[in-house]
ZAGU-832078 format. One record per residue (C-alpha): residue number from 0; x, y, z. Coordinates in nm, 2 decimals. Layout:
! residues N
@rovo = NUM&u = X&v = Y&w = Z;
...
END
This chain:
! residues 366
@rovo = 0&u = 0.00&v = 0.00&w = 0.00;
@rovo = 1&u = 0.16&v = 0.35&w = -0.09;
@rovo = 2&u = 0.21&v = 0.61&w = 0.18;
@rovo = 3&u = 0.24&v = 0.97&w = 0.08;
@rovo = 4&u = 0.39&v = 1.05&w = 0.42;
@rovo = 5&u = 0.69&v = 0.83&w = 0.33;
@rovo = 6&u = 0.77&v = 1.07&w = 0.04;
@rovo = 7&u = 0.73&v = 1.37&w = 0.27;
@rovo = 8&u = 0.93&v = 1.24&w = 0.56;
@rovo = 9&u = 1.20&v = 1.03&w = 0.40;
@rovo = 10&u = 1.37&v = 0.79&w = 0.64;
@rovo = 11&u = 1.22&v = 0.72&w = 0.98;
@rovo = 12&u = 1.32&v = 0.99&w = 1.23;
@rovo = 13&u = 1.34&v = 1.28&w = 0.99;
@rovo = 14&u = 1.01&v = 1.41&w = 1.12;
@rovo = 15&u = 1.17&v = 1.50&w = 1.45;
@rovo = 16&u = 0.97&v = 1.36&w = 1.75;
@rovo = 17&u = 0.70&v = 1.20&w = 1.53;
@rovo = 18&u = 0.33&v = 1.19&w = 1.58;
@rovo = 19&u = 0.05&v = 1.05&w = 1.80;
@rovo = 20&u = -0.10&v = 0.73&w = 1.67;
@rovo = 21&u = -0.48&v = 0.68&w = 1.64;
@rovo = 22&u = -0.69&v = 0.39&w = 1.52;
@rovo = 23&u = -1.05&v = 0.29&w = 1.45;
@rovo = 24&u = -1.26&v = 0.02&w = 1.27;
@rovo = 25&u = -1.33&v = -0.35&w = 1.32;
@rovo = 26&u = -1.13&v = -0.49&w = 1.61;
@rovo = 27&u = -1.21&v = -0.86&w = 1.66;
@rovo = 28&u = -0.85&v = -0.96&w = 1.63;
@rovo = 29&u = -0.69&v = -0.67&w = 1.82;
@rovo = 30&u = -0.59&v = -0.48&w = 1.51;
@rovo = 31&u = -0.68&v = -0.15&w = 1.66;
@rovo = 32&u = -0.39&v = -0.19&w = 1.91;
@rovo = 33&u = -0.57&v = -0.05&w = 2.21;
@rovo = 34&u = -0.54&v = -0.37&w = 2.41;
@rovo = 35&u = -0.90&v = -0.47&w = 2.35;
@rovo = 36&u = -1.11&v = -0.65&w = 2.08;
@rovo = 37&u = -1.38&v = -0.39&w = 2.08;
@rovo = 38&u = -1.49&v = -0.23&w = 1.75;
@rovo = 39&u = -1.42&v = 0.15&w = 1.74;
@rovo = 40&u = -1.64&v = 0.37&w = 1.52;
@rovo = 41&u = -1.45&v = 0.68&w = 1.64;
@rovo = 42&u = -1.07&v = 0.72&w = 1.67;
@rovo = 43&u = -0.89&v = 0.61&w = 1.99;
@rovo = 44&u = -0.54&v = 0.71&w = 2.07;
@rovo = 45&u = -0.29&v = 0.41&w = 2.09;
@rovo = 46&u = -0.08&v = 0.49&w = 2.40;
@rovo = 47&u = 0.03&v = 0.84&w = 2.48;
@rovo = 48&u = 0.36&v = 0.86&w = 2.28;
@rovo = 49&u = 0.41&v = 1.10&w = 2.00;
@rovo = 50&u = 0.70&v = 0.92&w = 1.84;
@rovo = 51&u = 0.53&v = 0.74&w = 1.55;
@rovo = 52&u = 0.68&v = 0.81&w = 1.21;
@rovo = 53&u = 0.51&v = 0.57&w = 0.96;
@rovo = 54&u = 0.20&v = 0.35&w = 0.97;
@rovo = 55&u = 0.04&v = 0.08&w = 0.75;
@rovo = 56&u = -0.28&v = -0.12&w = 0.82;
@rovo = 57&u = -0.35&v = -0.47&w = 0.68;
@rovo = 58&u = -0.68&v = -0.65&w = 0.71;
@rovo = 59&u = -0.69&v = -0.72&w = 1.08;
@rovo = 60&u = -0.34&v = -0.63&w = 1.17;
@rovo = 61&u = -0.12&v = -0.32&w = 1.17;
@rovo = 62&u = 0.25&v = -0.22&w = 1.15;
@rovo = 63&u = 0.42&v = 0.11&w = 1.24;
@rovo = 64&u = 0.77&v = 0.26&w = 1.25;
@rovo = 65&u = 0.88&v = 0.49&w = 1.53;
@rovo = 66&u = 1.10&v = 0.80&w = 1.48;
@rovo = 67&u = 1.39&v = 0.59&w = 1.64;
@rovo = 68&u = 1.37&v = 0.35&w = 1.35;
@rovo = 69&u = 1.21&v = 0.06&w = 1.54;
@rovo = 70&u = 0.93&v = -0.14&w = 1.39;
@rovo = 71&u = 0.61&v = -0.25&w = 1.57;
@rovo = 72&u = 0.33&v = -0.49&w = 1.49;
@rovo = 73&u = -0.01&v = -0.60&w = 1.64;
@rovo = 74&u = -0.33&v = -0.77&w = 1.57;
@rovo = 75&u = -0.41&v = -1.09&w = 1.38;
@rovo = 76&u = -0.12&v = -1.33&w = 1.33;
@rovo = 77&u = -0.25&v = -1.65&w = 1.18;
@rovo = 78&u = 0.00&v = -1.63&w = 0.89;
@rovo = 79&u = 0.29&v = -1.49&w = 1.08;
@rovo = 80&u = 0.21&v = -1.14&w = 0.96;
@rovo = 81&u = 0.34&v = -0.98&w = 1.28;
@rovo = 82&u = 0.69&v = -1.12&w = 1.20;
@rovo = 83&u = 0.73&v = -1.24&w = 1.56;
@rovo = 84&u = 0.83&v = -1.60&w = 1.46;
@rovo = 85&u = 0.51&v = -1.74&w = 1.59;
@rovo = 86&u = 0.13&v = -1.71&w = 1.53;
@rovo = 87&u = 0.04&v = -1.55&w = 1.86;
@rovo = 88&u = -0.21&v = -1.26&w = 1.83;
@rovo = 89&u = -0.15&v = -0.94&w = 2.03;
@rovo = 90&u = -0.39&v = -0.65&w = 2.08;
@rovo = 91&u = -0.11&v = -0.39&w = 2.16;
@rovo = 92&u = 0.20&v = -0.29&w = 1.97;
@rovo = 93&u = 0.50&v = -0.53&w = 2.01;
@rovo = 94&u = 0.85&v = -0.44&w = 1.88;
@rovo = 95&u = 0.98&v = -0.66&w = 1.59;
@rovo = 96&u = 1.34&v = -0.76&w = 1.66;
@rovo = 97&u = 1.59&v = -0.50&w = 1.77;
@rovo = 98&u = 1.68&v = -0.31&w = 1.44;
@rovo = 99&u = 1.67&v = 0.07&w = 1.46;
@rovo = 100&u = 1.71&v = 0.12&w = 1.08;
@rovo = 101&u = 1.35&v = 0.07&w = 0.95;
@rovo = 102&u = 1.25&v = 0.36&w = 0.72;
@rovo = 103&u = 0.90&v = 0.25&w = 0.61;
@rovo = 104&u = 0.65&v = -0.03&w = 0.63;
@rovo = 105&u = 0.37&v = -0.15&w = 0.41;
@rovo = 106&u = 0.10&v = -0.37&w = 0.56;
@rovo = 107&u = -0.11&v = -0.58&w = 0.33;
@rovo = 108&u = -0.40&v = -0.82&w = 0.38;
@rovo = 109&u = -0.21&v = -1.07&w = 0.59;
@rovo = 110&u = 0.16&v = -1.00&w = 0.51;
@rovo = 111&u = 0.40&v = -0.71&w = 0.54;
@rovo = 112&u = 0.70&v = -0.55&w = 0.37;
@rovo = 113&u = 0.96&v = -0.32&w = 0.53;
@rovo = 114&u = 1.24&v = -0.11&w = 0.38;
@rovo = 115&u = 1.54&v = -0.01&w = 0.58;
@rovo = 116&u = 1.73&v = 0.32&w = 0.56;
@rovo = 117&u = 1.98&v = 0.13&w = 0.34;
@rovo = 118&u = 1.71&v = 0.05&w = 0.08;
@rovo = 119&u = 1.70&v = -0.32&w = 0.17;
@rovo = 120&u = 1.36&v = -0.49&w = 0.13;
@rovo = 121&u = 1.22&v = -0.74&w = 0.38;
@rovo = 122&u = 0.90&v = -0.95&w = 0.38;
@rovo = 123&u = 0.70&v = -1.17&w = 0.62;
@rovo = 124&u = 0.36&v = -1.33&w = 0.65;
@rovo = 125&u = 0.14&v = -1.52&w = 0.41;
@rovo = 126&u = 0.32&v = -1.62&w = 0.09;
@rovo = 127&u = 0.06&v = -1.76&w = -0.14;
@rovo = 128&u = 0.14&v = -1.70&w = -0.51;
@rovo = 129&u = 0.49&v = -1.60&w = -0.40;
@rovo = 130&u = 0.36&v = -1.26&w = -0.29;
@rovo = 131&u = 0.66&v = -1.21&w = -0.06;
@rovo = 132&u = 0.90&v = -1.21&w = -0.35;
@rovo = 133&u = 1.15&v = -1.44&w = -0.17;
@rovo = 134&u = 1.16&v = -1.71&w = -0.45;
@rovo = 135&u = 0.93&v = -1.95&w = -0.27;
@rovo = 136&u = 0.56&v = -1.99&w = -0.17;
@rovo = 137&u = 0.65&v = -2.08&w = 0.19;
@rovo = 138&u = 0.49&v = -1.86&w = 0.45;
@rovo = 139&u = 0.74&v = -1.67&w = 0.67;
@rovo = 140&u = 0.67&v = -1.57&w = 1.03;
@rovo = 141&u = 0.99&v = -1.37&w = 1.06;
@rovo = 142&u = 1.13&v = -1.11&w = 0.81;
@rovo = 143&u = 1.31&v = -1.26&w = 0.51;
@rovo = 144&u = 1.52&v = -1.04&w = 0.28;
@rovo = 145&u = 1.39&v = -1.00&w = -0.08;
@rovo = 146&u = 1.69&v = -1.05&w = -0.30;
@rovo = 147&u = 2.01&v = -0.85&w = -0.24;
@rovo = 148&u = 1.93&v = -0.51&w = -0.40;
@rovo = 149&u = 1.94&v = -0.19&w = -0.20;
@rovo = 150&u = 1.74&v = 0.04&w = -0.42;
@rovo = 151&u = 1.38&v = -0.02&w = -0.32;
@rovo = 152&u = 1.17&v = 0.28&w = -0.28;
@rovo = 153&u = 0.79&v = 0.22&w = -0.27;
@rovo = 154&u = 0.57&v = -0.09&w = -0.23;
@rovo = 155&u = 0.20&v = -0.14&w = -0.32;
@rovo = 156&u = -0.03&v = -0.44&w = -0.27;
@rovo = 157&u = -0.36&v = -0.58&w = -0.15;
@rovo = 158&u = -0.55&v = -0.90&w = -0.08;
@rovo = 159&u = -0.52&v = -1.06&w = -0.42;
@rovo = 160&u = -0.16&v = -1.15&w = -0.36;
@rovo = 161&u = 0.00&v = -0.91&w = -0.60;
@rovo = 162&u = 0.29&v = -0.68&w = -0.51;
@rovo = 163&u = 0.40&v = -0.39&w = -0.72;
@rovo = 164&u = 0.72&v = -0.19&w = -0.64;
@rovo = 165&u = 0.90&v = 0.12&w = -0.77;
@rovo = 166&u = 1.27&v = 0.15&w = -0.73;
@rovo = 167&u = 1.47&v = 0.46&w = -0.68;
@rovo = 168&u = 1.55&v = 0.47&w = -1.05;
@rovo = 169&u = 1.18&v = 0.49&w = -1.15;
@rovo = 170&u = 1.15&v = 0.13&w = -1.28;
@rovo = 171&u = 0.84&v = -0.07&w = -1.20;
@rovo = 172&u = 0.85&v = -0.43&w = -1.07;
@rovo = 173&u = 0.59&v = -0.70&w = -0.99;
@rovo = 174&u = 0.56&v = -1.04&w = -0.82;
@rovo = 175&u = 0.30&v = -1.26&w = -0.66;
@rovo = 176&u = -0.04&v = -1.36&w = -0.81;
@rovo = 177&u = -0.06&v = -1.31&w = -1.19;
@rovo = 178&u = -0.42&v = -1.42&w = -1.25;
@rovo = 179&u = -0.63&v = -1.18&w = -1.47;
@rovo = 180&u = -0.30&v = -1.03&w = -1.59;
@rovo = 181&u = -0.27&v = -0.82&w = -1.28;
@rovo = 182&u = 0.12&v = -0.83&w = -1.27;
@rovo = 183&u = 0.12&v = -0.64&w = -1.60;
@rovo = 184&u = 0.37&v = -0.88&w = -1.76;
@rovo = 185&u = 0.15&v = -0.98&w = -2.05;
@rovo = 186&u = 0.04&v = -1.32&w = -1.91;
@rovo = 187&u = -0.14&v = -1.47&w = -1.61;
@rovo = 188&u = 0.15&v = -1.65&w = -1.45;
@rovo = 189&u = 0.25&v = -1.62&w = -1.09;
@rovo = 190&u = 0.60&v = -1.49&w = -1.00;
@rovo = 191&u = 0.77&v = -1.56&w = -0.67;
@rovo = 192&u = 1.06&v = -1.32&w = -0.73;
@rovo = 193&u = 1.05&v = -0.95&w = -0.86;
@rovo = 194&u = 1.02&v = -0.91&w = -1.24;
@rovo = 195&u = 1.05&v = -0.57&w = -1.41;
@rovo = 196&u = 0.75&v = -0.45&w = -1.60;
@rovo = 197&u = 0.88&v = -0.31&w = -1.93;
@rovo = 198&u = 1.19&v = -0.09&w = -1.94;
@rovo = 199&u = 1.06&v = 0.25&w = -1.85;
@rovo = 200&u = 1.21&v = 0.46&w = -1.58;
@rovo = 201&u = 0.93&v = 0.71&w = -1.55;
@rovo = 202&u = 0.69&v = 0.55&w = -1.30;
@rovo = 203&u = 0.59&v = 0.77&w = -1.00;
@rovo = 204&u = 0.32&v = 0.59&w = -0.81;
@rovo = 205&u = 0.10&v = 0.28&w = -0.82;
@rovo = 206&u = -0.20&v = 0.12&w = -0.65;
@rovo = 207&u = -0.31&v = -0.24&w = -0.63;
@rovo = 208&u = -0.67&v = -0.37&w = -0.58;
@rovo = 209&u = -0.78&v = -0.73&w = -0.53;
@rovo = 210&u = -0.71&v = -0.82&w = -0.90;
@rovo = 211&u = -0.62&v = -0.50&w = -1.08;
@rovo = 212&u = -0.34&v = -0.24&w = -1.08;
@rovo = 213&u = -0.32&v = 0.13&w = -1.14;
@rovo = 214&u = 0.00&v = 0.34&w = -1.20;
@rovo = 215&u = 0.09&v = 0.70&w = -1.27;
@rovo = 216&u = 0.39&v = 0.81&w = -1.47;
@rovo = 217&u = 0.60&v = 1.12&w = -1.41;
@rovo = 218&u = 0.43&v = 1.28&w = -1.71;
@rovo = 219&u = 0.09&v = 1.26&w = -1.52;
@rovo = 220&u = -0.06&v = 0.99&w = -1.74;
@rovo = 221&u = -0.26&v = 0.71&w = -1.57;
@rovo = 222&u = -0.23&v = 0.34&w = -1.66;
@rovo = 223&u = -0.41&v = 0.03&w = -1.56;
@rovo = 224&u = -0.42&v = -0.35&w = -1.61;
@rovo = 225&u = -0.57&v = -0.67&w = -1.47;
@rovo = 226&u = -0.93&v = -0.77&w = -1.39;
@rovo = 227&u = -1.20&v = -0.55&w = -1.53;
@rovo = 228&u = -1.54&v = -0.71&w = -1.49;
@rovo = 229&u = -1.67&v = -0.40&w = -1.30;
@rovo = 230&u = -1.49&v = -0.14&w = -1.51;
@rovo = 231&u = -1.22&v = -0.09&w = -1.25;
@rovo = 232&u = -0.96&v = -0.03&w = -1.51;
@rovo = 233&u = -1.14&v = 0.29&w = -1.63;
@rovo = 234&u = -1.11&v = 0.19&w = -1.99;
@rovo = 235&u = -1.48&v = 0.24&w = -2.07;
@rovo = 236&u = -1.53&v = -0.13&w = -2.11;
@rovo = 237&u = -1.50&v = -0.45&w = -1.91;
@rovo = 238&u = -1.21&v = -0.60&w = -2.11;
@rovo = 239&u = -0.93&v = -0.76&w = -1.91;
@rovo = 240&u = -0.58&v = -0.63&w = -1.98;
@rovo = 241&u = -0.25&v = -0.81&w = -1.89;
@rovo = 242&u = -0.02&v = -0.52&w = -1.98;
@rovo = 243&u = -0.04&v = -0.15&w = -1.89;
@rovo = 244&u = -0.29&v = 0.05&w = -2.10;
@rovo = 245&u = -0.34&v = 0.42&w = -2.07;
@rovo = 246&u = -0.66&v = 0.55&w = -1.91;
@rovo = 247&u = -0.79&v = 0.83&w = -2.12;
@rovo = 248&u = -0.56&v = 1.11&w = -2.24;
@rovo = 249&u = -0.53&v = 1.34&w = -1.94;
@rovo = 250&u = -0.18&v = 1.42&w = -1.81;
@rovo = 251&u = -0.26&v = 1.58&w = -1.48;
@rovo = 252&u = -0.31&v = 1.28&w = -1.25;
@rovo = 253&u = -0.15&v = 1.32&w = -0.91;
@rovo = 254&u = -0.24&v = 1.04&w = -0.67;
@rovo = 255&u = -0.42&v = 0.71&w = -0.73;
@rovo = 256&u = -0.56&v = 0.44&w = -0.50;
@rovo = 257&u = -0.74&v = 0.11&w = -0.55;
@rovo = 258&u = -1.02&v = -0.05&w = -0.36;
@rovo = 259&u = -1.10&v = -0.42&w = -0.39;
@rovo = 260&u = -1.27&v = -0.38&w = -0.73;
@rovo = 261&u = -1.29&v = 0.00&w = -0.75;
@rovo = 262&u = -1.05&v = 0.28&w = -0.83;
@rovo = 263&u = -0.99&v = 0.64&w = -0.71;
@rovo = 264&u = -0.77&v = 0.92&w = -0.83;
@rovo = 265&u = -0.70&v = 1.29&w = -0.77;
@rovo = 266&u = -0.56&v = 1.52&w = -1.04;
@rovo = 267&u = -0.35&v = 1.83&w = -1.00;
@rovo = 268&u = -0.66&v = 2.05&w = -1.03;
@rovo = 269&u = -0.78&v = 1.90&w = -0.70;
@rovo = 270&u = -1.07&v = 1.70&w = -0.86;
@rovo = 271&u = -1.16&v = 1.35&w = -0.73;
@rovo = 272&u = -1.26&v = 1.08&w = -0.98;
@rovo = 273&u = -1.38&v = 0.72&w = -0.91;
@rovo = 274&u = -1.48&v = 0.42&w = -1.12;
@rovo = 275&u = -1.54&v = 0.05&w = -1.09;
@rovo = 276&u = -1.77&v = -0.14&w = -0.85;
@rovo = 277&u = -2.02&v = 0.05&w = -0.64;
@rovo = 278&u = -2.23&v = -0.20&w = -0.46;
@rovo = 279&u = -2.15&v = -0.05&w = -0.11;
@rovo = 280&u = -2.14&v = 0.31&w = -0.23;
@rovo = 281&u = -1.76&v = 0.30&w = -0.26;
@rovo = 282&u = -1.76&v = 0.53&w = -0.56;
@rovo = 283&u = -1.91&v = 0.82&w = -0.37;
@rovo = 284&u = -2.17&v = 0.92&w = -0.63;
@rovo = 285&u = -2.47&v = 0.88&w = -0.41;
@rovo = 286&u = -2.57&v = 0.55&w = -0.57;
@rovo = 287&u = -2.46&v = 0.19&w = -0.62;
@rovo = 288&u = -2.41&v = 0.21&w = -1.00;
@rovo = 289&u = -2.08&v = 0.08&w = -1.14;
@rovo = 290&u = -1.87&v = 0.31&w = -1.37;
@rovo = 291&u = -1.63&v = 0.19&w = -1.63;
@rovo = 292&u = -1.47&v = 0.53&w = -1.68;
@rovo = 293&u = -1.33&v = 0.79&w = -1.44;
@rovo = 294&u = -1.63&v = 1.00&w = -1.31;
@rovo = 295&u = -1.59&v = 1.31&w = -1.10;
@rovo = 296&u = -1.72&v = 1.30&w = -0.75;
@rovo = 297&u = -1.91&v = 1.63&w = -0.69;
@rovo = 298&u = -1.76&v = 1.96&w = -0.79;
@rovo = 299&u = -1.49&v = 2.03&w = -0.53;
@rovo = 300&u = -1.14&v = 2.12&w = -0.64;
@rovo = 301&u = -0.97&v = 2.09&w = -0.30;
@rovo = 302&u = -0.91&v = 1.71&w = -0.29;
@rovo = 303&u = -0.54&v = 1.64&w = -0.21;
@rovo = 304&u = -0.48&v = 1.26&w = -0.16;
@rovo = 305&u = -0.67&v = 0.94&w = -0.24;
@rovo = 306&u = -0.56&v = 0.67&w = 0.01;
@rovo = 307&u = -0.57&v = 0.30&w = -0.06;
@rovo = 308&u = -0.83&v = 0.08&w = 0.10;
@rovo = 309&u = -1.07&v = -0.21&w = 0.05;
@rovo = 310&u = -1.44&v = -0.13&w = 0.02;
@rovo = 311&u = -1.42&v = 0.20&w = 0.21;
@rovo = 312&u = -1.26&v = 0.50&w = 0.04;
@rovo = 313&u = -1.08&v = 0.77&w = 0.24;
@rovo = 314&u = -0.97&v = 1.09&w = 0.08;
@rovo = 315&u = -0.80&v = 1.40&w = 0.23;
@rovo = 316&u = -0.88&v = 1.76&w = 0.14;
@rovo = 317&u = -0.61&v = 2.02&w = 0.13;
@rovo = 318&u = -0.73&v = 2.15&w = 0.47;
@rovo = 319&u = -0.62&v = 1.81&w = 0.62;
@rovo = 320&u = -0.98&v = 1.69&w = 0.69;
@rovo = 321&u = -1.07&v = 1.33&w = 0.59;
@rovo = 322&u = -1.37&v = 1.23&w = 0.40;
@rovo = 323&u = -1.49&v = 0.88&w = 0.32;
@rovo = 324&u = -1.76&v = 0.67&w = 0.15;
@rovo = 325&u = -1.84&v = 0.30&w = 0.11;
@rovo = 326&u = -1.84&v = 0.02&w = 0.36;
@rovo = 327&u = -1.89&v = 0.13&w = 0.72;
@rovo = 328&u = -2.03&v = -0.18&w = 0.90;
@rovo = 329&u = -1.72&v = -0.20&w = 1.13;
@rovo = 330&u = -1.70&v = 0.18&w = 1.18;
@rovo = 331&u = -1.43&v = 0.21&w = 0.91;
@rovo = 332&u = -1.54&v = 0.57&w = 0.83;
@rovo = 333&u = -1.53&v = 0.68&w = 1.19;
@rovo = 334&u = -1.84&v = 0.89&w = 1.16;
@rovo = 335&u = -1.99&v = 0.74&w = 1.48;
@rovo = 336&u = -2.22&v = 0.50&w = 1.29;
@rovo = 337&u = -2.20&v = 0.16&w = 1.13;
@rovo = 338&u = -2.40&v = 0.27&w = 0.82;
@rovo = 339&u = -2.26&v = 0.24&w = 0.47;
@rovo = 340&u = -2.22&v = 0.57&w = 0.29;
@rovo = 341&u = -2.26&v = 0.63&w = -0.09;
@rovo = 342&u = -2.16&v = 1.00&w = -0.07;
@rovo = 343&u = -1.86&v = 1.16&w = 0.11;
@rovo = 344&u = -1.90&v = 1.21&w = 0.49;
@rovo = 345&u = -1.64&v = 1.36&w = 0.71;
@rovo = 346&u = -1.42&v = 1.10&w = 0.88;
@rovo = 347&u = -1.37&v = 1.17&w = 1.25;
@rovo = 348&u = -1.44&v = 1.55&w = 1.23;
@rovo = 349&u = -1.08&v = 1.63&w = 1.29;
@rovo = 350&u = -0.76&v = 1.71&w = 1.09;
@rovo = 351&u = -0.49&v = 1.45&w = 1.03;
@rovo = 352&u = -0.13&v = 1.43&w = 0.90;
@rovo = 353&u = -0.17&v = 1.09&w = 0.74;
@rovo = 354&u = -0.42&v = 0.80&w = 0.74;
@rovo = 355&u = -0.37&v = 0.44&w = 0.64;
@rovo = 356&u = -0.70&v = 0.26&w = 0.57;
@rovo = 357&u = -0.67&v = -0.12&w = 0.59;
@rovo = 358&u = -0.91&v = -0.40&w = 0.52;
@rovo = 359&u = -1.10&v = -0.35&w = 0.85;
@rovo = 360&u = -0.85&v = -0.15&w = 1.06;
@rovo = 361&u = -0.76&v = 0.22&w = 1.00;
@rovo = 362&u = -0.46&v = 0.40&w = 1.14;
@rovo = 363&u = -0.39&v = 0.77&w = 1.15;
@rovo = 364&u = -0.12&v = 1.01&w = 1.26;
@rovo = 365&u = -0.17&v = 1.36&w = 1.40;
END
């Protein structure tokens, strides 16, 4: 899952003392991190420290890096996604190992990736389809290094078992589940080690849904590939693509995110567009009608960032308030209810530095 805060802050610790950590959502496996298994439809602060530098939520687990470079995990652990070497759940943050050189972390459905300040990539958790990129399909309950390269920059992934990465040189890489062509390699084969997509060095950001992928180039163009039965590729049809295909002709796309079978993007004009599946209102158009092409949500021009997430979309305005729509049965939108929303509602009523929506758990820094 991408994290714009990573780009703003750089390595862990460069944000000074860090931020306070907050969480909300479904909590049956302790993924909120407040020491309970109670659902939270409003944010609760996790501890009292203001030393958190980076966060990432999975389905029912979470991971975070502190400003001292230490890495912490909590929540569900049935596939070793906490990296603790066992499958014991914990409802409060527990430090992973003793390293103090973690720069960023990406939590996925039931697995994680972490990058150190040296650019080394590590993976742990569920490894179906080879999603960890370690050359096998064996689940790892402790961190395993992905190859020997030291130029990893950004990671993206979701529950379908696909991982997309961008290196510091702007190249795009993929591994894991290849069904529906979602690796963008022109076929439907799984890969258990990183494979480069094409030869371009102009990739800026990406987003991964359950079975489809989106990516933005440095020229502001938007590209998509993978499953498309709900129009989530934005191509105006429902034709599957196994290689990147440009979405429209606009060159002003800024941030992009993917839901399970839906897509969201913000352009440099501050406009928000969504497309794909809408059965839970996750497109934000006030209905449950699928769209196969990017469609603007309302008329606002002050949208700043579209965050990744499953069936709940969370978007930030340029005034740092959060707005969301879609699934809310576990309190994912933190509006104090458990009612799905098909139009944007303010999330939490507060301002936030960064939010990481997960499958059922949501984390935020302020």
